[in-house]
C-alpha angles and dihedrals in degrees: 000000000000090000091050091050091049090049092049091048091050092045091051090048093050091044090052091048094049091047087052092051092046094048092048095047088051093051091049093049090050091049090053087059098041102037104066095049095044098045111022132070123222094269092050092045090059093063099033111123098188130263118300119219134187113234114274110268121179090201084077091058099089141177113236131193109234121214118186110232118176108210129187122258112269135169108257110227109250133198090239129027106283129129113229120166119217134166132200110259100182147311130266121207123192144143127253104194100318097331119107110220133186126195128184115230118210138203121219104227096207090059094044095090094047109099091211090061100034092116097035121115132179122233112184119178148172124206141165091294094057112121089000107068098349136049115297094231092056136247138275139230128193113220130180129217109264128194111246135023099285116082127175119230116194111195089183082080096052110127139187120249118252088256089072086066104031136021091212092085135078111220135179113265110228108251110243090238089068094068120118127190105226120085109253098210091182137096125015117002132179138256098000087278097169 
């Protein structure tokens, strides 16, 4: 009975994992179709090579301890002159391999009153891949408010700002405090490096 239970548990875990891979691959394939037409102009489209991704790696889907930190409103530095107010909402602490990392998570104050975005938070970051195999200004993650102290961060969903593909946009510059030392070889990468 115990062996059967262990087998069923393993089967469910591998099924969940393969479903996760399939769903993420589907989302990436759809993004490859939607992104160029929604974001790029005709000149940029002509030189667009497609979006590069690191292979999906569930080691970069991590549990983080959330700590609520109420920050003051501040103007997020942008790549082009634009005033957008954010405030720190909390901190997420987690491990990548054996390295303890902390990232601040922010709330966009102009979206705060919008019911569609009431649970939306912004997690920009830089890591050891920045300016090597990913965009020099860093990458972003969308996270959503979760009840409880354990939040999931899925770096396989990390993406480049529009500014990585076009200089027509104004994008938040990742605050230097949101730099972590490990290489996050997950999510969007650059120049089909692998």
